[in-house]
C-alpha positions as CSV (number, residue, x, y, z in Angstrom):
1,K,14.2,-9.7,-10.7
2,S,12.3,-7.9,-13.5
3,A,15.5,-6.6,-15.1
4,V,16.9,-10.2,-15.3
5,L,13.7,-11.6,-16.7
6,L,13.5,-8.9,-19.4
7,A,17.1,-9.5,-20.3
8,G,16.3,-13.1,-20.6
9,I,13.8,-12.5,-23.3
10,N,16.7,-12.0,-25.8
11,A,19.0,-14.7,-24.4
12,P,19.0,-18.3,-25.7
13,G,18.1,-21.1,-23.2
14,V,16.4,-20.7,-19.9
15,T,16.9,-17.8,-17.5
16,T,16.1,-18.5,-13.9
17,V,15.7,-16.3,-10.8
18,V,15.4,-17.7,-7.3
19,E,13.9,-15.4,-4.7
20,P,13.9,-16.2,-1.0
21,Q,10.5,-14.6,-0.5
22,P,7.6,-14.2,-2.9
23,T,7.7,-10.6,-4.4
24,R,5.5,-8.7,-6.8
25,D,5.0,-10.8,-10.0
26,H,3.6,-8.2,-12.4
27,T,6.5,-8.8,-14.8
28,E,5.9,-12.5,-15.0
29,N,2.2,-12.0,-15.6
30,M,2.8,-9.4,-18.3
31,L,5.4,-11.6,-20.1
32,R,2.8,-14.5,-20.1
33,W,0.2,-12.0,-21.5
34,F,2.5,-11.3,-24.4
35,G,3.2,-14.9,-25.1
36,A,6.3,-15.8,-23.1
37,E,6.6,-19.1,-21.3
38,V,7.2,-18.3,-17.6
39,T,7.0,-21.0,-14.9
40,V,7.1,-20.7,-11.1
41,Q,8.1,-23.4,-8.8
42,D,8.2,-23.3,-4.9
43,T,11.5,-24.9,-3.8
44,A,13.4,-25.2,-0.5
45,R,15.5,-22.2,-1.5
46,G,12.4,-20.1,-2.4
47,R,10.5,-19.3,-5.5
48,R,12.2,-20.5,-8.7
49,I,11.1,-18.4,-11.7
50,S,12.1,-19.6,-15.2
51,L,11.8,-17.9,-18.6
52,I,12.4,-19.6,-21.9
53,G,14.5,-17.2,-24.0
54,R,13.7,-15.7,-27.4
55,P,10.0,-16.4,-27.3
56,E,7.7,-15.3,-30.1
57,L,5.9,-12.3,-28.5
58,V,2.5,-11.1,-29.7
59,A,1.2,-7.6,-29.4
60,R,-1.8,-7.3,-27.1
61,D,-3.8,-4.5,-25.6
62,V,-3.1,-3.9,-21.9
63,A,-5.6,-2.4,-19.3
64,V,-3.5,-1.0,-16.5
65,P,-5.4,-1.4,-13.2
66,A,-5.4,1.2,-10.4
67,D,-2.5,0.7,-8.1
68,I,-3.4,-0.8,-4.7
69,S,-0.7,1.3,-3.0
70,S,-2.3,4.5,-4.1
71,A,-5.8,3.2,-3.6
72,A,-4.9,2.4,0.1
73,F,-5.1,6.2,1.0
74,P,-8.7,6.9,0.0
75,L,-9.6,3.4,1.2
76,V,-8.4,4.0,4.7
77,A,-9.9,7.5,4.6
78,A,-13.3,6.0,3.9
79,L,-12.8,3.6,6.8
80,L,-12.1,6.3,9.2
81,V,-14.4,9.2,8.3
82,P,-17.8,8.6,9.8
83,G,-20.6,8.0,7.3
84,S,-18.3,7.3,4.4
85,D,-19.3,5.0,1.6
86,V,-16.8,5.0,-1.3
87,T,-16.2,2.7,-4.3
88,L,-12.7,2.5,-5.8
89,K,-12.9,1.5,-9.4
90,D,-10.7,-1.0,-11.3
91,V,-8.1,-1.7,-8.5
92,G,-5.5,-4.3,-9.1
93,L,-5.7,-7.2,-6.6
94,N,-2.5,-9.2,-7.3
95,P,-2.3,-11.6,-4.3
96,L,1.4,-10.6,-3.8
97,R,0.3,-7.0,-3.3
98,A,-2.9,-7.5,-1.3
99,G,-1.5,-7.7,2.2
100,I,-3.1,-4.3,3.2
101,L,-6.6,-5.7,2.4
102,T,-5.9,-8.8,4.5
103,T,-4.7,-6.7,7.4
104,L,-7.5,-4.2,7.3
105,R,-10.1,-7.0,7.2
106,E,-8.4,-8.5,10.3
107,M,-8.9,-5.2,11.9
108,G,-12.7,-5.3,11.1
109,A,-12.8,-3.3,7.9
110,E,-15.8,-3.7,5.7
111,I,-14.4,-3.9,2.2
112,A,-16.5,-5.5,-0.5
113,V,-15.1,-6.8,-3.8
114,L,-17.3,-6.1,-6.8
115,G,-17.0,-7.3,-10.3
116,A,-13.9,-9.4,-9.9
117,R,-12.2,-10.2,-13.2
118,E,-8.9,-10.7,-14.9
119,E,-7.3,-8.1,-17.2
120,A,-4.0,-8.6,-18.9
121,G,-3.1,-11.5,-16.6
122,E,-3.9,-9.5,-13.4
123,P,-6.9,-9.8,-11.0
124,V,-8.9,-6.6,-10.9
125,A,-12.1,-5.5,-9.1
126,D,-14.0,-2.5,-7.7
127,L,-13.7,-2.1,-3.9
128,R,-16.6,-0.7,-1.9
129,V,-15.6,0.7,1.5
130,T,-17.8,1.8,4.3
131,A,-16.7,3.5,7.5
132,G,-16.7,1.5,10.7
133,P,-14.7,0.7,13.9
134,L,-11.3,-1.0,13.7
135,K,-9.4,-3.1,16.2
136,G,-5.7,-3.5,16.8
137,V,-3.8,-6.5,15.4
138,T,-0.3,-7.9,15.0
139,V,0.9,-7.8,11.4
140,P,3.5,-10.6,11.0
141,A,6.9,-9.9,9.4
142,E,6.3,-12.4,6.7
143,R,3.4,-10.2,5.3
144,A,5.7,-7.2,4.8
145,P,6.7,-8.0,1.2
146,S,3.0,-7.9,0.1
147,M,2.3,-4.5,1.6
148,I,5.7,-2.8,2.2
149,D,4.4,0.6,0.7
150,E,1.2,0.6,2.7
151,Y,2.6,0.7,6.2
152,P,2.4,4.6,6.5
153,I,-1.3,4.6,5.8
154,L,-1.8,1.4,7.9
155,A,-0.3,3.3,10.8
156,V,-2.9,6.0,10.4
157,A,-5.7,3.4,10.5
158,A,-4.0,1.9,13.6
159,A,-4.2,5.3,15.3
160,L,-8.0,5.2,15.3
161,A,-8.3,1.5,16.0
162,E,-9.3,0.0,19.4
163,G,-6.1,-1.2,21.1
164,E,-2.6,-1.8,20.0
165,T,-1.4,-2.6,16.5
166,R,2.1,-4.0,16.1
167,M,3.8,-4.0,12.8
168,E,6.9,-6.3,12.4
169,G,9.6,-6.9,9.9
170,L,9.8,-3.2,8.7
171,E,13.6,-2.8,8.3
172,E,13.1,-2.0,4.6
173,L,11.2,1.1,5.5
174,R,14.4,2.7,6.7
175,V,15.7,2.8,3.1
176,K,12.7,3.9,1.2
177,E,12.3,7.5,-0.2
178,S,12.8,8.5,3.4
179,D,13.2,6.6,6.7
180,R,9.4,6.0,6.8
181,L,9.6,4.2,10.1
182,A,11.1,7.3,11.8
183,A,8.9,9.7,9.8
184,M,5.6,7.9,10.8
185,A,6.6,7.6,14.4
186,R,7.7,11.3,14.6
187,G,4.5,12.5,12.9
188,L,2.1,10.3,14.8
189,A,3.6,11.4,18.2
190,A,3.3,15.1,17.1
191,A,-0.4,14.5,16.4
192,G,-0.9,13.1,19.8
193,V,-0.9,9.4,19.0
194,K,0.9,6.9,21.3
195,V,3.6,5.2,19.3
196,E,6.7,3.1,19.8
197,E,9.4,2.8,17.2
198,G,11.9,-0.1,17.2
199,P,14.7,-0.9,14.8
200,D,12.3,-2.9,12.6
201,Y,8.9,-2.5,14.1
202,L,6.2,0.1,15.0
203,V,3.6,-0.2,17.7
204,V,0.6,2.2,17.5
205,T,-1.9,2.4,20.4
206,G,-5.2,3.5,18.9
207,S,-7.8,5.8,20.2
208,G,-10.7,3.6,19.7
209,G,-12.3,6.0,17.2
210,K,-11.8,9.1,19.3
211,P,-10.1,11.8,17.2
212,P,-6.4,12.4,17.9
213,R,-5.3,15.8,18.9
214,G,-3.7,16.9,15.6
215,G,-2.7,20.5,15.5
216,C,0.8,19.9,14.2
217,T,3.0,20.4,11.1
218,V,4.6,17.1,9.8
219,T,7.9,17.1,7.9
220,V,7.4,14.6,5.1
221,D,11.0,14.4,4.0
222,L,10.1,14.6,0.3
223,D,8.2,11.4,0.7
224,H,4.9,11.1,-1.2
225,R,3.5,8.3,1.0
226,I,4.2,10.1,4.3
227,A,2.5,13.2,2.8
228,M,-0.6,11.5,1.8
229,A,-0.8,9.4,5.0
230,F,-0.8,12.6,7.2
231,L,-3.4,14.4,5.1
232,V,-5.6,11.4,5.7
233,L,-4.9,11.6,9.4
234,G,-5.9,15.2,9.3
235,L,-9.4,14.3,8.2
236,V,-10.1,12.8,11.6
237,T,-8.1,14.8,14.1
238,E,-9.5,17.5,16.4
239,Q,-7.3,20.1,14.9
240,P,-5.8,20.4,11.4
241,V,-2.7,18.5,10.4
242,T,-0.3,20.4,8.0
243,I,2.3,18.8,5.9
244,D,5.4,20.8,4.9
245,D,5.6,19.7,1.3
246,G,2.5,18.9,-0.8
247,D,4.5,18.7,-4.0
248,A,5.9,15.3,-2.9
249,M,2.6,13.6,-3.7
250,A,3.3,14.2,-7.4
251,T,5.8,11.3,-7.3
252,S,2.9,8.7,-7.4
253,F,-0.4,10.5,-7.1
254,P,-0.5,14.1,-8.4
255,G,-4.2,14.2,-8.3
256,F,-4.5,13.0,-4.7
257,A,-5.6,16.3,-3.1
258,A,-8.1,17.1,-5.9
259,M,-9.6,13.6,-5.8
260,M,-10.0,13.8,-1.9
261,Q,-11.6,17.2,-2.2
262,G,-14.0,15.7,-4.7
263,L,-15.0,13.2,-2.0
264,G,-15.6,16.0,0.5
265,A,-12.2,16.3,2.2
266,D,-11.2,19.7,3.5
267,I,-7.6,19.9,2.0
268,A,-6.2,23.3,1.2
269,D,-3.0,25.0,0.2
270,I,-1.7,27.4,2.7
């Protein structure tokens, strides 16, 4: 979608993209911020996004917010580690990316939105997160596009929740940087968490706040999100959790381990 819209900037006439399901609209917001005329219309076929070509774009300053996909890892850590009270600054809260916040709140998470504002066409705020009990929920398939990268860390939250969490519509996780569905199921089981993996779903039975056993080494398959998810799990297990490749985190969050250590996490190279 983004490639077609960007190409449409230099094409005469109107360039239109129709998407069956709403997807991330950062490109549309940014183009508007620079002066392009972009319209969105809901139709029977899906979202119809139209761009008038050859606009007169204007240079503007851009404040890039913190990525919700990266923020989700310290956010869930703060929910799970007893006594935590953490504020995440300048987090992007684009509604087409905020499915993880909706789901965690359904699970009972205390997440306060502070200083809500708009920057460069994107909603931004600080998030204050305090530790507390979570409960299992069913995450519907239609929510997957708004949180597809957050399922690994959601599965960790589910491991400590009360009851069963069922995540549906996850077939895309099979073709990410790794087969994330299989990687999460394998790692959770190794850590003593009850988990069921289906072709496009994951069911995690939580411990109700009791620390899982841990004491395992998880193969992350070169996947940054699998690596960070299991380091977060290791903060709340009885025995340490080891990942086989910490370098994978550099793909999206090279400072993750150092930031978590600054918050008090016991994460060490071995």
